[in-house]
N, CA, C and O atoms as a CHARMM CRD file, in Angstrom:
* protein
*
  300
    1    1 UNK  N     -8.98500 -10.48900  17.42400 PROA 1      0.00000
    2    1 UNK  CA    -8.96200 -10.94000  16.05800 PROA 1      0.00000
    3    1 UNK  C     -7.52400 -11.04900  15.56400 PROA 1      0.00000
    4    1 UNK  O     -6.63800 -10.30300  15.98200 PROA 1      0.00000
    5    2 UNK  N     -7.33000 -11.97700  14.68600 PROA 2      0.00000
    6    2 UNK  CA    -6.03400 -12.15900  14.05400 PROA 2      0.00000
    7    2 UNK  C     -6.22000 -12.10200  12.54300 PROA 2      0.00000
    8    2 UNK  O     -7.21800 -12.58700  12.00800 PROA 2      0.00000
    9    3 UNK  N     -5.26500 -11.51400  11.87700 PROA 3      0.00000
   10    3 UNK  CA    -5.27900 -11.52600  10.42300 PROA 3      0.00000
   11    3 UNK  C     -3.84100 -11.47200   9.93100 PROA 3      0.00000
   12    3 UNK  O     -2.99100 -10.83100  10.55000 PROA 3      0.00000
   13    4 UNK  N     -3.57000 -12.14100   8.82000 PROA 4      0.00000
   14    4 UNK  CA    -2.19000 -12.18400   8.31200 PROA 4      0.00000
   15    4 UNK  C     -1.79600 -10.84200   7.67600 PROA 4      0.00000
   16    4 UNK  O     -2.62000 -10.13800   7.09200 PROA 4      0.00000
   17    5 UNK  N     -0.53800 -10.52800   7.81200 PROA 5      0.00000
   18    5 UNK  CA     0.01100  -9.33400   7.17000 PROA 5      0.00000
   19    5 UNK  C      1.14500  -9.78900   6.27300 PROA 5      0.00000
   20    5 UNK  O      2.11800 -10.38100   6.74100 PROA 5      0.00000
   21    6 UNK  N      1.02100  -9.51200   4.98500 PROA 6      0.00000
   22    6 UNK  CA     2.06100  -9.86900   4.03400 PROA 6      0.00000
   23    6 UNK  C      3.20600  -8.87700   4.17200 PROA 6      0.00000
   24    6 UNK  O      2.97700  -7.66900   4.23900 PROA 6      0.00000
   25    7 UNK  N      4.41900  -9.37100   4.21500 PROA 7      0.00000
   26    7 UNK  CA     5.60300  -8.52000   4.33800 PROA 7      0.00000
   27    7 UNK  C      5.99300  -8.00000   2.95500 PROA 7      0.00000
   28    7 UNK  O      6.84000  -8.58500   2.28100 PROA 7      0.00000
   29    8 UNK  N      5.37200  -6.90300   2.53900 PROA 8      0.00000
   30    8 UNK  CA     5.65900  -6.33400   1.23200 PROA 8      0.00000
   31    8 UNK  C      7.03900  -5.69000   1.18400 PROA 8      0.00000
   32    8 UNK  O      7.57200  -5.46400   0.09700 PROA 8      0.00000
   33    9 UNK  N      7.62200  -5.39300   2.32700 PROA 9      0.00000
   34    9 UNK  CA     8.98200  -4.86700   2.35600 PROA 9      0.00000
   35    9 UNK  C      9.95600  -5.82900   1.70100 PROA 9      0.00000
   36    9 UNK  O     10.92600  -5.40200   1.07400 PROA 9      0.00000
   37   10 UNK  N      9.70600  -7.12600   1.84100 PROA 10     0.00000
   38   10 UNK  CA    10.53100  -8.14800   1.20600 PROA 10     0.00000
   39   10 UNK  C     10.49100  -8.01400  -0.31200 PROA 10     0.00000
   40   10 UNK  O     11.50900  -8.17500  -0.98500 PROA 10     0.00000
   41   11 UNK  N      9.30900  -7.71700  -0.84500 PROA 11     0.00000
   42   11 UNK  CA     9.14600  -7.61300  -2.29400 PROA 11     0.00000
   43   11 UNK  C      9.85000  -6.38600  -2.88000 PROA 11     0.00000
   44   11 UNK  O     10.11700  -6.33900  -4.08000 PROA 11     0.00000
   45   12 UNK  N     10.14700  -5.40300  -2.04300 PROA 12     0.00000
   46   12 UNK  CA    10.85000  -4.21600  -2.54000 PROA 12     0.00000
   47   12 UNK  C     12.20200  -4.58500  -3.14100 PROA 12     0.00000
   48   12 UNK  O     12.70800  -3.87000  -4.00600 PROA 12     0.00000
   49   13 UNK  N     12.78900  -5.68500  -2.69500 PROA 13     0.00000
   50   13 UNK  CA    14.06500  -6.14700  -3.25600 PROA 13     0.00000
   51   13 UNK  C     13.95000  -6.47600  -4.73800 PROA 13     0.00000
   52   13 UNK  O     14.95200  -6.46600  -5.45200 PROA 13     0.00000
   53   14 UNK  N     12.75000  -6.76400  -5.20400 PROA 14     0.00000
   54   14 UNK  CA    12.53900  -7.17600  -6.58900 PROA 14     0.00000
   55   14 UNK  C     11.85900  -6.09700  -7.42900 PROA 14     0.00000
   56   14 UNK  O     11.45700  -6.36600  -8.56000 PROA 14     0.00000
   57   15 UNK  N     11.72500  -4.90200  -6.90800 PROA 15     0.00000
   58   15 UNK  CA    11.01900  -3.82200  -7.58900 PROA 15     0.00000
   59   15 UNK  C     11.61900  -3.46300  -8.93800 PROA 15     0.00000
   60   15 UNK  O     10.90000  -3.02900  -9.83800 PROA 15     0.00000
   61   16 UNK  N     12.91000  -3.63500  -9.08800 PROA 16     0.00000
   62   16 UNK  CA    13.54700  -3.27000 -10.35700 PROA 16     0.00000
   63   16 UNK  C     13.22600  -4.27400 -11.47100 PROA 16     0.00000
   64   16 UNK  O     13.55100  -4.02800 -12.63300 PROA 16     0.00000
   65   17 UNK  N     12.60100  -5.38700 -11.13500 PROA 17     0.00000
   66   17 UNK  CA    12.29400  -6.42500 -12.11500 PROA 17     0.00000
   67   17 UNK  C     10.83000  -6.45200 -12.54300 PROA 17     0.00000
   68   17 UNK  O     10.44500  -7.28700 -13.36200 PROA 17     0.00000
   69   18 UNK  N     10.01800  -5.56600 -12.01100 PROA 18     0.00000
   70   18 UNK  CA     8.58700  -5.60900 -12.30200 PROA 18     0.00000
   71   18 UNK  C      8.14400  -4.35000 -13.04300 PROA 18     0.00000
   72   18 UNK  O      8.91200  -3.40000 -13.19600 PROA 18     0.00000
   73   19 UNK  N      6.90400  -4.36000 -13.49600 PROA 19     0.00000
   74   19 UNK  CA     6.35100  -3.21700 -14.21800 PROA 19     0.00000
   75   19 UNK  C      6.19600  -2.01400 -13.28100 PROA 19     0.00000
   76   19 UNK  O      6.15200  -2.18300 -12.06200 PROA 19     0.00000
   77   20 UNK  N      6.11400  -0.79900 -13.84200 PROA 20     0.00000
   78   20 UNK  CA     5.98100   0.39000 -12.99400 PROA 20     0.00000
   79   20 UNK  C      4.76000   0.35300 -12.07300 PROA 20     0.00000
   80   20 UNK  O      4.84300   0.78900 -10.92400 PROA 20     0.00000
   81   21 UNK  N      3.63200  -0.16200 -12.56100 PROA 21     0.00000
   82   21 UNK  CA     2.45400  -0.21100 -11.69000 PROA 21     0.00000
   83   21 UNK  C      2.65900  -1.18100 -10.53200 PROA 21     0.00000
   84   21 UNK  O      2.22500  -0.90900  -9.41200 PROA 21     0.00000
   85   22 UNK  N      3.31300  -2.30600 -10.79100 PROA 22     0.00000
   86   22 UNK  CA     3.57900  -3.27200  -9.72800 PROA 22     0.00000
   87   22 UNK  C      4.55700  -2.69000  -8.70700 PROA 22     0.00000
   88   22 UNK  O      4.40000  -2.90000  -7.50400 PROA 22     0.00000
   89   23 UNK  N      5.56500  -1.95800  -9.18600 PROA 23     0.00000
   90   23 UNK  CA     6.51900  -1.32300  -8.27300 PROA 23     0.00000
   91   23 UNK  C      5.81100  -0.32200  -7.36500 PROA 23     0.00000
   92   23 UNK  O      6.04100  -0.30300  -6.15500 PROA 23     0.00000
   93   24 UNK  N      4.95400   0.50700  -7.94800 PROA 24     0.00000
   94   24 UNK  CA     4.21300   1.48600  -7.14700 PROA 24     0.00000
   95   24 UNK  C      3.27800   0.79900  -6.15600 PROA 24     0.00000
   96   24 UNK  O      3.12200   1.25700  -5.02400 PROA 24     0.00000
   97   25 UNK  N      2.66100  -0.29100  -6.57900 PROA 25     0.00000
   98   25 UNK  CA     1.78400  -1.04500  -5.68000 PROA 25     0.00000
   99   25 UNK  C      2.58500  -1.62400  -4.51100 PROA 25     0.00000
  100   25 UNK  O      2.15000  -1.55600  -3.36100 PROA 25     0.00000
  101   26 UNK  N      3.73700  -2.18500  -4.80600 PROA 26     0.00000
  102   26 UNK  CA     4.59600  -2.74200  -3.75200 PROA 26     0.00000
  103   26 UNK  C      4.99100  -1.64500  -2.77000 PROA 26     0.00000
  104   26 UNK  O      4.98500  -1.86900  -1.55900 PROA 26     0.00000
  105   27 UNK  N      5.33400  -0.46500  -3.27400 PROA 27     0.00000
  106   27 UNK  CA     5.71200   0.65400  -2.40100 PROA 27     0.00000
  107   27 UNK  C      4.56300   1.03200  -1.46600 PROA 27     0.00000
  108   27 UNK  O      4.77000   1.24300  -0.27100 PROA 27     0.00000
  109   28 UNK  N      3.36400   1.11300  -2.01500 PROA 28     0.00000
  110   28 UNK  CA     2.19100   1.46700  -1.19900 PROA 28     0.00000
  111   28 UNK  C      1.91400   0.38800  -0.16500 PROA 28     0.00000
  112   28 UNK  O      1.68500   0.68700   1.00700 PROA 28     0.00000
  113   29 UNK  N      1.93600  -0.86200  -0.59900 PROA 29     0.00000
  114   29 UNK  CA     1.62300  -1.95500   0.30900 PROA 29     0.00000
  115   29 UNK  C      2.70700  -2.16200   1.36400 PROA 29     0.00000
  116   29 UNK  O      2.41100  -2.60700   2.47200 PROA 29     0.00000
  117   30 UNK  N      3.95400  -1.84600   1.03400 PROA 30     0.00000
  118   30 UNK  CA     5.03800  -1.96500   2.01600 PROA 30     0.00000
  119   30 UNK  C      4.80600  -1.01300   3.18300 PROA 30     0.00000
  120   30 UNK  O      5.02000  -1.38000   4.33900 PROA 30     0.00000
  121   31 UNK  N      4.37500   0.19400   2.88800 PROA 31     0.00000
  122   31 UNK  CA     4.06800   1.15300   3.95700 PROA 31     0.00000
  123   31 UNK  C      2.94800   0.60800   4.83100 PROA 31     0.00000
  124   31 UNK  O      3.01000   0.70100   6.05700 PROA 31     0.00000
  125   32 UNK  N      1.91900   0.03600   4.19800 PROA 32     0.00000
  126   32 UNK  CA     0.79200  -0.52100   4.94600 PROA 32     0.00000
  127   32 UNK  C      1.20400  -1.69400   5.83100 PROA 32     0.00000
  128   32 UNK  O      0.70300  -1.83400   6.94700 PROA 32     0.00000
  129   33 UNK  N      2.11500  -2.53800   5.34000 PROA 33     0.00000
  130   33 UNK  CA     2.49700  -3.71600   6.11800 PROA 33     0.00000
  131   33 UNK  C      3.53800  -3.39400   7.19300 PROA 33     0.00000
  132   33 UNK  O      3.59300  -4.06500   8.22400 PROA 33     0.00000
  133   34 UNK  N      4.36000  -2.37300   6.95500 PROA 34     0.00000
  134   34 UNK  CA     5.37400  -2.01600   7.94800 PROA 34     0.00000
  135   34 UNK  C      4.77700  -1.28900   9.14100 PROA 34     0.00000
  136   34 UNK  O      5.22100  -1.47500  10.27400 PROA 34     0.00000
  137   35 UNK  N      3.78300  -0.47000   8.88900 PROA 35     0.00000
  138   35 UNK  CA     3.10300   0.22400   9.98100 PROA 35     0.00000
  139   35 UNK  C      1.60500   0.17800   9.69800 PROA 35     0.00000
  140   35 UNK  O      1.06700   1.01700   8.97500 PROA 35     0.00000
  141   36 UNK  N      0.94700  -0.81100  10.27800 PROA 36     0.00000
  142   36 UNK  CA    -0.48100  -0.97800  10.03100 PROA 36     0.00000
  143   36 UNK  C     -1.22600   0.26300  10.52300 PROA 36     0.00000
  144   36 UNK  O     -0.86200   0.84400  11.54500 PROA 36     0.00000
  145   37 UNK  N     -2.27000   0.66800   9.79500 PROA 37     0.00000
  146   37 UNK  CA    -2.96500   1.89800  10.15800 PROA 37     0.00000
  147   37 UNK  C     -3.88800   1.76100  11.36700 PROA 37     0.00000
  148   37 UNK  O     -4.18700   2.75600  12.02800 PROA 37     0.00000
  149   38 UNK  N     -4.34500   0.54100  11.66500 PROA 38     0.00000
  150   38 UNK  CA    -5.29500   0.37400  12.77100 PROA 38     0.00000
  151   38 UNK  C     -5.05800  -0.94300  13.49300 PROA 38     0.00000
  152   38 UNK  O     -4.66400  -1.94600  12.89800 PROA 38     0.00000
  153   39 UNK  N     -5.31200  -0.90500  14.79600 PROA 39     0.00000
  154   39 UNK  CA    -5.29300  -2.10000  15.64300 PROA 39     0.00000
  155   39 UNK  C     -6.43200  -1.97800  16.64300 PROA 39     0.00000
  156   39 UNK  O     -6.70200  -0.89800  17.16900 PROA 39     0.00000
  157   40 UNK  N     -7.08100  -3.07500  16.89300 PROA 40     0.00000
  158   40 UNK  CA    -8.20300  -3.09400  17.83800 PROA 40     0.00000
  159   40 UNK  C     -9.21900  -2.00300  17.52100 PROA 40     0.00000
  160   40 UNK  O     -9.71700  -1.33300  18.42500 PROA 40     0.00000
  161   41 UNK  N     -9.52600  -1.82500  16.23500 PROA 41     0.00000
  162   41 UNK  CA   -10.53200  -0.87000  15.75300 PROA 41     0.00000
  163   41 UNK  C    -10.18300   0.58500  16.07500 PROA 41     0.00000
  164   41 UNK  O    -11.07300   1.42900  16.18100 PROA 41     0.00000
  165   42 UNK  N     -8.90300   0.87500  16.23000 PROA 42     0.00000
  166   42 UNK  CA    -8.47600   2.25300  16.49500 PROA 42     0.00000
  167   42 UNK  C     -7.28300   2.59600  15.59800 PROA 42     0.00000
  168   42 UNK  O     -6.44200   1.74300  15.31300 PROA 42     0.00000
  169   43 UNK  N     -7.22600   3.83200  15.16800 PROA 43     0.00000
  170   43 UNK  CA    -6.08800   4.27500  14.36600 PROA 43     0.00000
  171   43 UNK  C     -4.82400   4.29000  15.21200 PROA 43     0.00000
  172   43 UNK  O     -4.84500   4.73300  16.36000 PROA 43     0.00000
  173   44 UNK  N     -3.73500   3.81100  14.64900 PROA 44     0.00000
  174   44 UNK  CA    -2.44700   3.86600  15.34700 PROA 44     0.00000
  175   44 UNK  C     -1.45800   4.74500  14.58900 PROA 44     0.00000
  176   44 UNK  O     -0.28600   4.83500  14.95200 PROA 44     0.00000
  177   45 UNK  N     -1.94500   5.39300  13.53100 PROA 45     0.00000
  178   45 UNK  CA    -1.14500   6.39000  12.82700 PROA 45     0.00000
  179   45 UNK  C     -1.90800   7.70700  12.89300 PROA 45     0.00000
  180   45 UNK  O     -3.12500   7.71900  13.07400 PROA 45     0.00000
  181   46 UNK  N     -1.18900   8.80600  12.74500 PROA 46     0.00000
  182   46 UNK  CA    -1.83800  10.11200  12.79600 PROA 46     0.00000
  183   46 UNK  C     -2.62700  10.40900  11.53100 PROA 46     0.00000
  184   46 UNK  O     -2.49400   9.72300  10.51800 PROA 46     0.00000
  185   47 UNK  N     -3.45000  11.44400  11.61400 PROA 47     0.00000
  186   47 UNK  CA    -4.26300  11.82500  10.46000 PROA 47     0.00000
  187   47 UNK  C     -3.39300  12.25900   9.29100 PROA 47     0.00000
  188   47 UNK  O     -3.77200  12.05800   8.13700 PROA 47     0.00000
  189   48 UNK  N     -2.24100  12.84500   9.56300 PROA 48     0.00000
  190   48 UNK  CA    -1.32500  13.20400   8.48000 PROA 48     0.00000
  191   48 UNK  C     -0.89400  11.96500   7.71100 PROA 48     0.00000
  192   48 UNK  O     -0.79400  11.99900   6.48500 PROA 48     0.00000
  193   49 UNK  N     -0.63700  10.87300   8.42100 PROA 49     0.00000
  194   49 UNK  CA    -0.27000   9.61100   7.78800 PROA 49     0.00000
  195   49 UNK  C     -1.40200   9.03700   6.96000 PROA 49     0.00000
  196   49 UNK  O     -1.17500   8.50800   5.87200 PROA 49     0.00000
  197   50 UNK  N     -2.62800   9.13800   7.47200 PROA 50     0.00000
  198   50 UNK  CA    -3.79600   8.65100   6.74000 PROA 50     0.00000
  199   50 UNK  C     -3.95400   9.42900   5.43400 PROA 50     0.00000
  200   50 UNK  O     -4.19000   8.84100   4.37900 PROA 50     0.00000
  201   51 UNK  N     -3.82400  10.75000   5.51300 PROA 51     0.00000
  202   51 UNK  CA    -3.97000  11.59800   4.32700 PROA 51     0.00000
  203   51 UNK  C     -2.86900  11.30900   3.31700 PROA 51     0.00000
  204   51 UNK  O     -3.13500  11.20700   2.11900 PROA 51     0.00000
  205   52 UNK  N     -1.63500  11.17500   3.79000 PROA 52     0.00000
  206   52 UNK  CA    -0.52200  10.89100   2.88000 PROA 52     0.00000
  207   52 UNK  C     -0.74700   9.56200   2.15300 PROA 52     0.00000
  208   52 UNK  O     -0.51800   9.46600   0.94800 PROA 52     0.00000
  209   53 UNK  N     -1.19000   8.54900   2.88000 PROA 53     0.00000
  210   53 UNK  CA    -1.44300   7.24900   2.26200 PROA 53     0.00000
  211   53 UNK  C     -2.57900   7.34500   1.24200 PROA 53     0.00000
  212   53 UNK  O     -2.49300   6.76700   0.15900 PROA 53     0.00000
  213   54 UNK  N     -3.62700   8.06300   1.58400 PROA 54     0.00000
  214   54 UNK  CA    -4.76000   8.22100   0.66500 PROA 54     0.00000
  215   54 UNK  C     -4.32700   8.93900  -0.61000 PROA 54     0.00000
  216   54 UNK  O     -4.75300   8.56900  -1.70400 PROA 54     0.00000
  217   55 UNK  N     -3.48900   9.95400  -0.48000 PROA 55     0.00000
  218   55 UNK  CA    -3.00700  10.68300  -1.66100 PROA 55     0.00000
  219   55 UNK  C     -2.12300   9.79000  -2.52900 PROA 55     0.00000
  220   55 UNK  O     -2.19300   9.85500  -3.75600 PROA 55     0.00000
  221   56 UNK  N     -1.29500   8.96200  -1.90200 PROA 56     0.00000
  222   56 UNK  CA    -0.46900   8.02100  -2.66500 PROA 56     0.00000
  223   56 UNK  C     -1.33600   7.00700  -3.40800 PROA 56     0.00000
  224   56 UNK  O     -1.05400   6.66300  -4.55500 PROA 56     0.00000
  225   57 UNK  N     -2.38200   6.53500  -2.75400 PROA 57     0.00000
  226   57 UNK  CA    -3.29200   5.57700  -3.38900 PROA 57     0.00000
  227   57 UNK  C     -4.04400   6.24100  -4.54600 PROA 57     0.00000
  228   57 UNK  O     -4.21900   5.63800  -5.60500 PROA 57     0.00000
  229   58 UNK  N     -4.48500   7.47900  -4.34000 PROA 58     0.00000
  230   58 UNK  CA    -5.17600   8.20100  -5.40100 PROA 58     0.00000
  231   58 UNK  C     -4.25400   8.42000  -6.60000 PROA 58     0.00000
  232   58 UNK  O     -4.67900   8.27500  -7.74600 PROA 58     0.00000
  233   59 UNK  N     -3.00700   8.76400  -6.34100 PROA 59     0.00000
  234   59 UNK  CA    -2.03900   8.95900  -7.42600 PROA 59     0.00000
  235   59 UNK  C     -1.83600   7.66100  -8.19800 PROA 59     0.00000
  236   59 UNK  O     -1.74100   7.67400  -9.42600 PROA 59     0.00000
  237   60 UNK  N     -1.77100   6.55000  -7.49000 PROA 60     0.00000
  238   60 UNK  CA    -1.63000   5.25100  -8.16000 PROA 60     0.00000
  239   60 UNK  C     -2.82500   4.99400  -9.07500 PROA 60     0.00000
  240   60 UNK  O     -2.65400   4.61300 -10.23300 PROA 60     0.00000
  241   61 UNK  N     -4.01400   5.19900  -8.56200 PROA 61     0.00000
  242   61 UNK  CA    -5.24100   4.93800  -9.32700 PROA 61     0.00000
  243   61 UNK  C     -5.29900   5.83200 -10.56400 PROA 61     0.00000
  244   61 UNK  O     -5.69000   5.37700 -11.63900 PROA 61     0.00000
  245   62 UNK  N     -4.91900   7.08300 -10.42200 PROA 62     0.00000
  246   62 UNK  CA    -4.95200   8.00800 -11.55700 PROA 62     0.00000
  247   62 UNK  C     -3.85400   7.72200 -12.57200 PROA 62     0.00000
  248   62 UNK  O     -4.04600   7.93700 -13.76900 PROA 62     0.00000
  249   63 UNK  N     -2.71100   7.24100 -12.10800 PROA 63     0.00000
  250   63 UNK  CA    -1.57400   6.98100 -12.99600 PROA 63     0.00000
  251   63 UNK  C     -1.69600   5.63900 -13.69900 PROA 63     0.00000
  252   63 UNK  O     -1.34300   5.51800 -14.87200 PROA 63     0.00000
  253   64 UNK  N     -2.18500   4.64600 -13.00400 PROA 64     0.00000
  254   64 UNK  CA    -2.22600   3.27300 -13.53300 PROA 64     0.00000
  255   64 UNK  C     -3.67500   2.79200 -13.66400 PROA 64     0.00000
  256   64 UNK  O     -4.07400   1.82700 -13.01200 PROA 64     0.00000
  257   65 UNK  N     -4.44200   3.45600 -14.49400 PROA 65     0.00000
  258   65 UNK  CA    -5.87400   3.17100 -14.63900 PROA 65     0.00000
  259   65 UNK  C     -6.17900   1.73900 -15.08000 PROA 65     0.00000
  260   65 UNK  O     -7.24100   1.20600 -14.75700 PROA 65     0.00000
  261   66 UNK  N     -5.25900   1.11400 -15.81100 PROA 66     0.00000
  262   66 UNK  CA    -5.49900  -0.23700 -16.32700 PROA 66     0.00000
  263   66 UNK  C     -4.78700  -1.32700 -15.52000 PROA 66     0.00000
  264   66 UNK  O     -4.73900  -2.48000 -15.94700 PROA 66     0.00000
  265   67 UNK  N     -4.24800  -0.97600 -14.38600 PROA 67     0.00000
  266   67 UNK  CA    -3.49400  -1.93700 -13.58400 PROA 67     0.00000
  267   67 UNK  C     -4.41100  -3.00300 -12.98500 PROA 67     0.00000
  268   67 UNK  O     -5.54400  -2.72500 -12.59100 PROA 67     0.00000
  269   68 UNK  N     -3.89400  -4.21600 -12.92900 PROA 68     0.00000
  270   68 UNK  CA    -4.65700  -5.28500 -12.27700 PROA 68     0.00000
  271   68 UNK  C     -4.59900  -5.16100 -10.75600 PROA 68     0.00000
  272   68 UNK  O     -5.27800  -5.91000 -10.05400 PROA 68     0.00000
  273   69 UNK  N     -3.80900  -4.24100 -10.24300 PROA 69     0.00000
  274   69 UNK  CA    -3.65500  -4.04800  -8.79800 PROA 69     0.00000
  275   69 UNK  C     -4.50800  -2.90500  -8.24600 PROA 69     0.00000
  276   69 UNK  O     -4.39200  -2.57700  -7.06500 PROA 69     0.00000
  277   70 UNK  N     -5.35400  -2.29400  -9.06300 PROA 70     0.00000
  278   70 UNK  CA    -6.16300  -1.16400  -8.59200 PROA 70     0.00000
  279   70 UNK  C     -7.04900  -1.57800  -7.42600 PROA 70     0.00000
  280   70 UNK  O     -7.11900  -0.85800  -6.42900 PROA 70     0.00000
  281   71 UNK  N     -7.72200  -2.70700  -7.52100 PROA 71     0.00000
  282   71 UNK  CA    -8.60900  -3.13000  -6.42900 PROA 71     0.00000
  283   71 UNK  C     -7.83500  -3.37300  -5.13500 PROA 71     0.00000
  284   71 UNK  O     -8.32400  -3.06900  -4.04700 PROA 71     0.00000
  285   72 UNK  N     -6.64600  -3.91200  -5.25700 PROA 72     0.00000
  286   72 UNK  CA    -5.81700  -4.14300  -4.07400 PROA 72     0.00000
  287   72 UNK  C     -5.44500  -2.81700  -3.41500 PROA 72     0.00000
  288   72 UNK  O     -5.48200  -2.69900  -2.19100 PROA 72     0.00000
  289   73 UNK  N     -5.09400  -1.83800  -4.21000 PROA 73     0.00000
  290   73 UNK  CA    -4.73500  -0.51800  -3.66700 PROA 73     0.00000
  291   73 UNK  C     -5.95400   0.16300  -3.06400 PROA 73     0.00000
  292   73 UNK  O     -5.84500   0.82100  -2.03000 PROA 73     0.00000
  293   74 UNK  N     -7.10900   0.01400  -3.69400 PROA 74     0.00000
  294   74 UNK  CA    -8.32700   0.61900  -3.16400 PROA 74     0.00000
  295   74 UNK  C     -8.69400   0.06200  -1.78600 PROA 74     0.00000
  296   74 UNK  O     -9.20800   0.78600  -0.93200 PROA 74     0.00000
  297   75 UNK  N     -8.42800  -1.21800  -1.58200 PROA 75     0.00000
  298   75 UNK  CA    -8.75400  -1.83000  -0.29500 PROA 75     0.00000
  299   75 UNK  C     -7.84900  -1.30500   0.77900 PROA 75     0.00000
  300   75 UNK  O     -7.96900  -1.70400   1.93700 PROA 75     0.00000
């Protein structure tokens, strides 16, 4: 299977120009795009990495309850 990966690391260059929720979303998504969590239906990061990412996503959801990016972070 093939699927596109957006290079969110590129968007980090513009983080100082966006709202706090967008900056936090870019930070979360940059980690996801730089080191994908799974390939060929198997995890390629350790469980510590999975937990850290989940905690970052939970913090985003709790901090930015009205963000238009909540669904993107949840995915």
